C-alpha positions as CSV (number, residue, x, y, z in Angstrom):
1,M,-21.0,-17.2,-20.1
2,L,-18.5,-19.6,-18.4
3,L,-20.0,-22.0,-17.2
4,A,-21.3,-23.2,-21.3
5,F,-17.3,-24.5,-21.5
6,E,-16.7,-28.3,-20.2
7,P,-13.4,-29.1,-18.5
8,G,-11.0,-28.9,-20.5
9,D,-8.2,-26.4,-22.0
10,T,-10.8,-23.8,-23.3
11,G,-12.7,-23.4,-19.6
12,A,-9.4,-23.3,-17.9
13,D,-7.8,-20.7,-20.1
14,L,-11.0,-18.8,-20.1
15,A,-11.0,-19.0,-16.3
16,L,-7.9,-17.9,-15.9
17,A,-7.7,-15.2,-18.0
18,G,-10.6,-13.7,-16.0
19,F,-8.7,-14.4,-13.0
20,Q,-5.7,-12.4,-14.6
21,Q,-7.7,-9.4,-15.2
22,T,-9.7,-9.0,-12.2
23,G,-7.9,-11.3,-9.4
24,N,-9.7,-11.7,-6.5
25,R,-13.8,-11.0,-7.8
26,A,-12.7,-14.2,-10.5
27,A,-11.4,-16.0,-8.0
28,A,-14.4,-16.2,-5.7
29,S,-16.8,-16.4,-9.0
30,I,-15.0,-19.8,-9.8
31,I,-14.7,-20.5,-5.7
32,R,-18.4,-20.0,-5.4
33,T,-19.4,-21.8,-8.4
34,A,-17.1,-24.8,-7.7
35,Q,-19.0,-25.2,-3.7
36,D,-22.3,-25.0,-5.5
37,F,-21.5,-27.6,-7.5
38,V,-19.8,-30.5,-5.1
39,G,-21.6,-33.2,-3.8
40,H,-24.4,-32.4,-7.1
41,A,-22.3,-35.2,-9.2
42,N,-23.1,-38.3,-10.0
43,D,-21.2,-41.0,-7.7
44,D,-19.2,-42.0,-11.2
45,M,-18.3,-38.4,-12.0
46,A,-14.5,-37.6,-10.4
47,I,-15.1,-34.1,-11.1
48,T,-17.4,-30.8,-12.0
49,A,-16.5,-28.1,-14.5
50,P,-15.9,-25.4,-12.5
51,L,-13.5,-28.1,-9.7
52,A,-11.0,-28.6,-13.0
53,W,-11.0,-24.9,-13.9
54,L,-9.6,-24.6,-10.2
55,D,-7.6,-27.6,-10.2
56,R,-6.1,-25.8,-13.3
57,L,-5.7,-22.0,-11.8
58,I,-3.3,-24.1,-8.7
59,E,-2.1,-26.2,-10.8
60,R,-0.4,-23.5,-12.9
61,E,3.4,-23.2,-12.4
62,D,3.6,-19.4,-13.8
63,L,1.3,-18.6,-10.9
64,A,3.2,-15.4,-8.9
65,F,2.5,-15.5,-5.2
66,D,0.2,-13.1,-5.0
67,Q,-2.0,-14.7,-7.8
68,L,-1.5,-18.1,-5.0
69,S,-2.8,-15.7,-2.4
70,I,-5.5,-14.5,-3.5
71,I,-7.0,-17.7,-4.4
72,S,-6.0,-19.3,-0.9
73,D,-7.6,-16.3,0.8
74,E,-11.1,-16.5,-1.5
75,L,-11.1,-20.3,-0.6
76,L,-10.4,-19.9,3.1
77,E,-13.1,-17.1,3.2
78,I,-15.7,-19.1,1.4
79,H,-14.7,-22.0,3.8
80,R,-15.4,-19.6,6.9
81,R,-18.9,-18.1,5.6
82,Y,-20.7,-20.5,4.0
83,G,-19.9,-24.1,5.3
84,A,-17.1,-27.4,5.5
85,S,-17.0,-28.9,1.5
86,L,-13.9,-31.3,1.8
87,V,-13.5,-30.9,-1.8
88,L,-13.0,-27.3,-1.4
89,A,-11.0,-27.8,2.2
90,D,-8.4,-30.0,0.0
91,H,-7.7,-27.8,-2.3
92,A,-7.4,-24.9,0.2
93,S,-4.8,-27.0,1.7
94,R,-3.3,-27.6,-1.4
95,T,-3.2,-23.9,-2.3
96,T,-2.0,-22.9,1.5
97,E,0.9,-25.7,1.2
98,A,1.9,-23.4,-2.1
99,V,1.9,-20.5,-0.9
100,I,3.7,-21.5,1.8
101,S,6.4,-23.0,-0.1
102,Q,6.8,-19.6,-2.0
103,L,7.2,-18.1,1.8
104,E,9.9,-20.3,2.6
105,L,11.8,-19.8,-0.5
106,I,12.4,-16.2,0.5
107,P,16.1,-15.4,1.4
108,G,16.5,-13.7,4.6
109,D,15.0,-13.0,7.6
110,E,12.6,-10.5,7.0
111,E,9.5,-9.8,9.8
112,S,6.5,-9.4,7.7
113,V,7.8,-13.1,5.4
114,R,8.1,-14.3,8.5
115,S,4.5,-13.0,9.7
116,Q,2.8,-14.3,6.4
117,L,4.4,-17.3,7.1
118,A,3.3,-17.9,10.9
119,R,-0.3,-17.0,9.4
120,Y,-0.5,-19.4,6.5
121,K,0.7,-22.4,8.7
122,T,-2.0,-21.3,11.4
123,I,-4.6,-21.4,8.3
124,L,-3.0,-24.6,7.3
125,A,-3.6,-26.1,10.8
126,D,-6.9,-25.7,10.5
127,I,-8.0,-27.1,7.6
128,F,-5.9,-30.3,8.1
129,R,-8.3,-30.3,11.1
130,H,-11.0,-29.7,8.8
131,L,-9.2,-33.2,6.7
132,G,-8.9,-35.5,9.5
133,R,-5.1,-34.9,9.4
134,W,-4.7,-34.2,12.8
135,E,-0.9,-35.0,13.3
136,A,-0.3,-32.8,10.3
137,A,-2.3,-30.1,11.9
138,L,0.6,-30.2,15.4
139,T,2.9,-30.0,13.4
140,V,2.3,-26.7,11.3
141,A,0.0,-25.6,14.5
142,E,3.9,-25.9,16.8
143,E,5.8,-24.1,13.7
144,S,3.4,-20.8,13.7
145,V,2.7,-21.0,17.5
146,N,6.9,-21.2,17.6
147,I,7.3,-18.1,14.5
148,Y,5.1,-15.8,16.5
149,R,6.9,-16.4,20.1
150,C,9.9,-15.1,18.6
151,L,8.0,-12.1,16.5
152,A,6.1,-11.5,19.8
153,N,9.4,-11.6,21.7
154,A,11.5,-8.8,19.3
155,R,7.4,-6.6,18.8
156,P,5.4,-8.1,21.7
157,E,2.6,-5.2,20.6
158,A,2.6,-6.0,17.1
159,F,2.9,-9.5,17.6
160,I,1.3,-11.1,21.1
161,P,-2.0,-10.9,19.7
162,F,-1.2,-13.2,17.0
163,L,0.6,-15.8,19.1
164,A,-2.3,-15.7,21.8
165,M,-4.8,-17.4,18.4
166,S,-2.0,-19.4,16.7
167,L,-2.1,-20.9,20.0
168,G,-5.9,-21.2,20.4
169,N,-5.6,-23.3,17.0
170,L,-2.8,-25.5,18.8
171,S,-5.0,-26.0,21.8
172,N,-7.6,-27.1,19.3
173,T,-5.2,-29.7,17.5
174,L,-3.7,-30.5,20.7
175,S,-7.3,-31.5,21.9
176,D,-8.7,-33.3,18.1
177,L,-5.3,-35.9,19.9
178,G,-6.5,-36.7,23.0
179,R,-3.5,-34.4,24.3
180,R,-5.8,-32.4,27.0
181,E,-3.5,-31.7,29.6
182,D,-1.4,-29.6,26.6
183,A,-4.5,-28.7,24.8
184,L,-5.7,-26.9,28.8
185,R,-2.0,-25.6,29.2
186,A,-2.6,-23.7,25.2
187,S,-6.0,-22.7,26.4
188,A,-4.9,-20.6,29.6
189,E,-1.6,-19.5,28.5
190,V,-4.2,-17.8,25.4
191,T,-7.2,-17.1,28.3
192,S,-4.3,-14.6,30.3
193,I,-2.9,-12.8,27.0
194,F,-5.9,-11.6,26.4
195,L,-7.1,-11.1,30.2
196,R,-4.6,-8.5,29.7
197,L,-5.1,-6.9,26.8
198,S,-8.3,-6.6,27.2
199,S,-7.3,-4.7,30.4
200,E,-5.3,-2.2,28.4
201,Q,-7.8,-1.9,25.3
202,P,-11.1,-3.4,25.9
203,D,-12.9,-2.0,22.8
204,A,-9.7,-4.0,20.8
205,F,-9.9,-7.4,23.1
206,L,-12.3,-8.1,24.8
207,H,-13.9,-10.1,22.7
208,Y,-11.4,-11.7,22.0
209,L,-11.6,-12.9,26.0
210,A,-14.8,-14.1,25.8
211,Q,-14.1,-16.1,23.0
212,S,-10.9,-17.7,24.9
213,L,-12.9,-18.2,27.9
214,N,-15.2,-20.1,26.2
215,N,-12.8,-22.3,24.6
216,L,-11.2,-23.2,27.8
217,A,-14.4,-24.2,29.4
218,T,-14.7,-26.7,26.8
219,M,-11.3,-27.9,27.7
220,L,-12.4,-27.9,31.5
221,S,-15.1,-30.1,30.9
222,D,-12.8,-32.4,28.6
223,L,-11.2,-32.9,31.9
224,R,-14.0,-33.0,33.7
225,R,-13.7,-30.1,35.7
226,G,-17.1,-29.4,35.8
227,E,-17.7,-26.4,38.3
228,D,-14.3,-24.8,37.2
229,A,-16.1,-25.3,33.5
230,L,-19.0,-23.9,34.8
231,K,-17.5,-20.8,36.0
232,T,-15.2,-19.8,32.6
233,A,-18.7,-20.9,30.8
234,K,-20.8,-18.1,32.9
235,E,-17.7,-15.3,32.6
236,A,-17.5,-16.0,29.2
237,A,-21.6,-15.5,28.5
238,S,-21.1,-12.6,30.4
239,L,-19.1,-11.4,28.3
240,Y,-20.9,-12.0,25.5
241,R,-24.3,-10.6,26.8
242,R,-22.8,-7.3,27.7
243,L,-20.6,-6.6,24.2
244,A,-24.3,-7.6,23.2
245,S,-26.4,-5.4,24.7
246,E,-24.1,-3.0,23.0
247,R,-23.0,-4.1,19.6
248,P,-25.8,-7.1,19.1
249,D,-25.1,-7.4,15.4
250,A,-21.7,-8.5,15.8
251,F,-22.4,-10.2,18.7
252,L,-25.5,-11.9,19.5
253,P,-24.6,-14.9,17.2
254,E,-21.1,-15.4,19.5
255,L,-23.6,-14.9,22.6
256,A,-25.8,-17.7,21.1
257,M,-23.1,-20.1,20.6
258,S,-21.3,-20.0,24.2
259,L,-24.9,-20.4,25.5
260,N,-25.2,-23.4,24.0
261,N,-21.6,-24.3,25.8
262,L,-22.4,-23.2,28.8
263,A,-26.4,-25.6,28.4
264,S,-24.1,-28.7,27.7
265,I,-22.0,-28.0,30.7
266,L,-24.5,-27.8,33.0
267,S,-26.2,-30.7,31.8
268,D,-22.7,-32.8,32.0
269,L,-23.0,-31.3,36.2
270,G,-26.7,-32.7,36.5
271,R,-27.9,-29.5,36.6
272,R,-31.0,-30.3,33.5
273,E,-33.4,-27.2,34.1
274,D,-30.8,-24.8,34.2
275,A,-29.2,-26.7,31.3
276,L,-32.7,-26.4,29.3
277,N,-33.5,-22.8,30.0
278,V,-30.0,-21.8,28.5
279,A,-30.4,-24.1,25.8
280,E,-33.9,-22.3,24.8
281,E,-32.3,-19.2,25.0
282,A,-29.7,-19.9,22.6
283,A,-32.6,-21.7,20.5
284,S,-34.4,-18.6,20.5
285,L,-31.4,-16.0,19.8
286,Y,-31.4,-18.3,16.5
287,R,-34.3,-18.8,15.4
288,R,-34.2,-14.7,15.5
289,L,-31.2,-14.8,13.7
290,A,-31.9,-17.1,11.4
291,S,-35.2,-15.1,10.4
292,E,-33.3,-12.0,9.5
293,R,-30.1,-14.3,7.8
294,P,-31.4,-17.4,6.7
295,D,-28.2,-17.9,4.6
296,A,-25.8,-17.6,7.7
297,F,-27.4,-18.9,10.4
298,I,-29.9,-21.7,9.8
299,P,-27.2,-24.0,9.7
300,Y,-26.9,-22.6,13.6
301,L,-30.0,-23.2,14.1
302,A,-30.2,-26.6,13.2
303,T,-27.1,-27.3,15.7
304,S,-28.9,-25.2,19.0
305,L,-31.9,-27.8,17.8
306,N,-30.4,-31.2,18.0
307,N,-29.0,-29.5,21.4
308,L,-32.1,-28.4,22.5
309,A,-33.6,-31.8,21.6
310,A,-31.1,-33.5,24.1
311,M,-31.7,-31.3,27.0
312,L,-35.6,-32.2,26.6
313,N,-34.3,-35.5,26.7
314,N,-32.5,-35.6,29.8
315,L,-35.7,-34.4,31.7
316,G,-37.4,-37.0,30.4
317,R,-39.6,-34.6,27.9
318,R,-39.7,-37.6,24.9
319,E,-41.8,-35.6,22.9
320,D,-41.1,-31.7,22.9
321,A,-37.2,-33.9,22.7
322,L,-38.6,-35.4,18.9
323,K,-40.5,-32.3,17.7
324,A,-37.1,-30.3,17.9
325,A,-35.0,-32.6,16.7
326,L,-37.8,-33.3,13.8
327,N,-36.7,-29.6,13.2
328,A,-33.3,-30.0,12.8
329,V,-33.5,-32.8,10.3
330,S,-36.8,-30.8,8.0
331,L,-33.7,-27.7,8.3
332,R,-31.0,-29.6,7.6
333,R,-32.6,-31.7,4.6
334,R,-33.0,-28.4,3.2
335,L,-30.0,-27.8,3.6
336,A,-28.2,-30.7,2.2
337,S,-30.7,-30.4,-0.9
338,E,-28.7,-26.9,-1.7
339,R,-25.3,-27.9,-0.7
340,P,-24.3,-31.6,-0.3
341,D,-21.2,-31.7,0.6
342,A,-21.5,-29.4,3.4
343,F,-24.6,-30.5,4.9
344,L,-24.7,-33.9,3.9
345,P,-22.5,-35.4,7.5
346,N,-24.8,-32.6,10.0
347,L,-27.7,-34.5,7.7
348,A,-26.7,-37.6,9.3
349,V,-25.8,-36.8,12.7
350,S,-29.2,-35.4,13.3
351,L,-31.5,-38.6,11.7
352,H,-29.3,-40.6,14.4
353,N,-30.3,-38.1,17.2
354,L,-33.9,-39.3,16.0
355,G,-32.9,-42.2,15.8
356,L,-31.8,-42.5,19.3
357,L,-34.7,-40.6,20.4
358,F,-37.4,-43.1,18.7
359,D,-35.7,-45.3,21.1
360,E,-36.1,-43.5,24.3
361,L,-40.6,-44.0,22.3
362,D,-40.3,-47.5,21.8
363,R,-41.0,-46.8,18.2
364,T,-38.6,-49.4,17.0
365,D,-39.3,-49.1,13.2
366,D,-39.2,-45.6,13.2
367,A,-35.2,-45.9,14.9
368,N,-33.8,-48.2,12.5
369,R,-35.2,-46.3,9.3
370,S,-33.8,-43.5,10.3
371,N,-30.2,-45.0,11.3
372,I,-30.4,-46.8,8.0
373,E,-30.8,-43.4,6.2
374,A,-28.3,-41.4,8.6
375,I,-25.8,-44.5,7.6
376,S,-26.8,-43.8,3.6
377,T,-26.5,-40.2,4.0
378,L,-23.1,-40.5,5.6
379,K,-21.2,-43.2,3.2
380,R,-20.4,-41.1,0.3
381,S,-18.7,-38.9,2.5
382,F,-16.9,-41.2,4.9
383,L,-15.7,-43.7,1.7
384,H,-14.1,-40.4,0.2
385,H,-12.4,-39.5,3.6
386,P,-12.8,-41.5,6.1
387,P,-10.8,-40.1,8.7
388,S,-12.8,-37.1,9.0
389,F,-15.8,-39.0,9.7
390,I,-15.2,-42.0,11.4
391,H,-15.7,-41.1,15.0
392,R,-19.7,-40.7,13.8
393,M,-19.9,-43.3,11.4
394,R,-18.9,-46.0,13.5
395,P,-20.8,-45.6,16.4
396,M,-23.8,-45.3,13.6
397,C,-22.7,-48.9,12.3
398,L,-22.8,-50.3,15.9
399,Q,-26.0,-48.7,16.5
400,Y,-27.3,-50.3,13.6
401,I,-26.1,-53.8,13.8
402,Q,-27.3,-54.1,17.5
403,R,-31.0,-52.9,16.7
404,C,-30.6,-55.7,13.6
405,E,-29.5,-58.2,16.0
406,A,-32.7,-57.3,18.7
407,L,-34.9,-57.3,15.8
408,G,-33.6,-60.7,14.6
409,E,-32.8,-59.3,11.2
410,A,-30.0,-59.5,9.6
411,P,-27.6,-56.0,8.8
412,D,-27.5,-55.1,5.0
413,A,-24.6,-56.1,3.8
414,E,-24.4,-54.1,0.6
415,L,-24.9,-50.7,2.8
416,L,-22.1,-52.1,5.5
417,G,-19.8,-54.3,3.4
418,P,-17.6,-51.0,1.8
419,I,-17.7,-49.3,5.4
420,I,-16.3,-51.8,7.1
421,E,-13.3,-52.5,4.8
422,A,-12.7,-49.0,5.6
423,I,-12.6,-48.9,9.2
424,E,-10.7,-51.9,9.0
425,A,-8.1,-50.4,6.8
426,M,-8.1,-47.6,9.0
427,E,-7.5,-49.5,12.2
428,E,-4.8,-51.5,10.3
429,K,-3.0,-47.8,9.8
430,E,-3.2,-47.6,13.3
C-alpha cells in the first residue's frame, strides 16, 4: 500500500507515478489521505507522509498545466465538500497561484484563456479569504471582476452569469475588510443581474437569485438597515422554500441556511419569538438532513444548534439554550476528533458560547472551564495562522482574563503567553 512508505523520494515518486497514470483519481486519493492525516500529527511533526507527497507534486517543475489544474481542482473540491482545513487551503492557494502563473504566460488574448484566468482568480480570492489574507483576496477578486466585465461586454449571454458570481465573491471580500458600502453595491449588482436572468430562464437562475438575495440581506443587516434586510431575507427564504418543494434533495440545505440568516435578522430587530420559530425550523431541517447524510450535514446541524441556543437565551430560556449548546459541543467534539484541522476552531467557538451560557446560569466554575478549554482548543490553529483566528481568540482571552479578575485568580501564563505574543506581533504590523 502507498501509505506504508515514509516521506521522501520513494513515496513521492510512487504518488507521482500514480498521478501520471490516473490523474484525477490519484490526486483525489492523495489529497483525501492528507486531509485525514492533517491535525493528527504530534505538535513537533512538521508534516505527514501524504502531505509530503502532495508538496512534492505541487513543487515539481515538470508538471504540465493540465496536471496542475487537476490538483488544484481536486483540492478545491475537497475544500468545498469536506470542510476547511487551513493546511490544505494553503496548498490550494499555492497550486492555484501556479495555475494562474502558467495561464498568464500564454501569449495572445484568447477568450478561453482569459475565462480560465478569471475563474482561477475568483477561486484564489476565496481561498485567500479563508486564510485571512484579505488584501490579497481583494486584489485578485477585483482582477477577476475586471476580466469577466470585459468578457461579458463582448459576449453577455456567455459571461454575465460568471461576472455576477465574481461580483459576489468581491462583495464578500469587501465586507471582510469592513468596506460595507462598497460590499453592498457589489451585492446589489449581483442581485440585479440574477433578477433579470431568472426572469428569462427561471429554471437555470432562480436559485442564484435566492442566493444573491440572502447575501444582500446580510450586507444590509451589516449596515443596520434592518427592515430592508428583513424584507430581502424573507424573499430569499420564500424562493428557497419554493425550490425545495420542487427539488428537496437539492434545495432543503439552502432553505435551512436562509432560515438561519432570517432568524438572525429577526433577532437583531428584537422580534425574538419570530426569530426562535425560524431558528427551530432551520434546526429541524438540519436534523433531518444529518440523519440522512451525517458526513455532509452534521457540521451544519452543529452551527444551527449554536444559533438556536442564542435565540433561546435571548428569550430567557436558559436551560433550553444550555441543552442546545451542549448538543452543539458534543457534535463538534466528534467532528474534531475525526478531522482536527477542519473542526477544532468550530469546537472552540461552541465551547466559548457554552461558557457564556454558564455565566447566565451563575455557574462560574463551569463557565471558566469552558473558556479555558475554548482557548486551549483554538490555540494551535491560532498560533499556526493568527490572521484567520484573531477575531475569535481575542474575545476568548479577554473573557478569561475578566473571569480570573472576578474570581481573584491569576490567569494561566503558560496558556496565554504565546497567544498574547502573537496578538501583539500582529498589532505591531498593523
